[in-house]
C-alpha positions as CSV (number, residue, x, y, z in Angstrom):
1,X,-2.8,10.5,-3.2
2,X,-5.7,8.1,-2.7
3,X,-6.9,8.8,-6.2
4,X,-3.4,7.9,-7.6
5,X,-3.5,4.5,-5.7
6,X,-7.0,3.7,-6.9
7,X,-6.0,4.5,-10.5
8,X,-2.8,2.4,-10.2
9,X,-4.8,-0.4,-8.7
10,X,-7.3,-0.3,-11.5
11,X,-4.6,-0.4,-14.2
12,X,-3.3,-3.8,-13.1
13,X,-5.1,-6.8,-14.6
14,X,-6.8,-9.0,-12.1
15,X,-5.9,-12.3,-13.7
16,X,-3.3,-12.1,-16.4
17,X,-4.0,-14.6,-19.1
18,X,-1.6,-15.8,-21.8
19,X,1.4,-14.2,-20.0
20,X,4.8,-15.7,-19.8
21,X,6.4,-16.3,-16.4
22,X,8.5,-13.2,-16.8
23,X,5.4,-11.1,-17.5
24,X,3.6,-12.7,-14.6
25,X,6.6,-12.0,-12.3
26,X,6.6,-8.3,-13.4
27,X,2.8,-8.0,-12.8
28,X,3.1,-9.6,-9.4
29,X,6.0,-7.3,-8.5
30,X,3.8,-4.3,-9.4
31,X,1.0,-5.8,-7.3
32,X,3.3,-6.3,-4.3
33,X,4.8,-2.8,-4.6
34,X,1.3,-1.3,-4.9
35,X,0.1,-3.3,-1.9
36,X,3.0,-1.8,0.1
37,X,1.9,1.7,-0.9
38,X,-1.7,0.8,-0.1
39,X,-0.7,-0.5,3.4
40,X,1.3,2.8,4.0
41,X,-1.7,4.8,2.9
42,X,-4.0,2.8,5.2
43,X,-1.7,3.4,8.1
44,X,-1.6,7.1,7.4
45,X,-5.4,7.0,7.0
46,X,-5.8,5.3,10.4
47,X,-3.5,7.9,12.0
48,X,-5.5,10.7,10.4
49,X,-8.9,9.1,11.5
50,X,-7.7,8.8,15.1
51,X,-6.7,12.5,15.1
52,X,-9.8,13.5,13.2
53,X,-12.1,11.7,15.7
54,X,-11.2,14.4,18.3
55,X,-12.8,17.0,16.0
56,X,-15.6,14.7,14.8
57,X,-14.4,14.7,11.2
58,X,-15.8,12.0,8.9
59,X,-13.4,9.0,8.7
60,X,-11.6,8.2,5.4
61,X,-12.5,4.6,4.1
62,X,-9.9,1.9,3.8
63,X,-8.4,0.9,0.4
64,X,-8.3,-2.9,-0.1
65,X,-5.1,-4.6,-1.3
66,X,-4.9,-6.3,-4.7
67,X,-5.1,-10.1,-4.5
68,X,-1.7,-11.8,-5.2
69,X,-1.7,-14.6,-7.7
70,X,1.4,-16.9,-7.8
71,X,2.6,-18.2,-11.2
72,X,1.1,-21.5,-12.3
73,X,1.9,-24.0,-15.0
74,X,5.0,-26.0,-15.9
75,X,6.6,-25.1,-19.1
76,X,4.4,-24.6,-22.1
77,X,4.4,-21.1,-23.5
78,X,7.0,-19.8,-21.0
79,X,9.2,-18.1,-23.5
80,X,10.6,-15.0,-21.9
């Protein structure tokens, strides 16, 4: 499951350039949805690590969320 999240995270461009507002909104929605999945994974990871500590199992590292970038600009090139 972690590998799927890492792959999905890597597939989203960090700074979309030359994108319309609609494309930017779609990418930001994907980022927010993926961040929700990452947060759920991290909570599950924390729960696992707490249980695993009793058995001295190596902890699973945290997966960092994707930075959110709000849309910018006024109106040029915003054809949807």
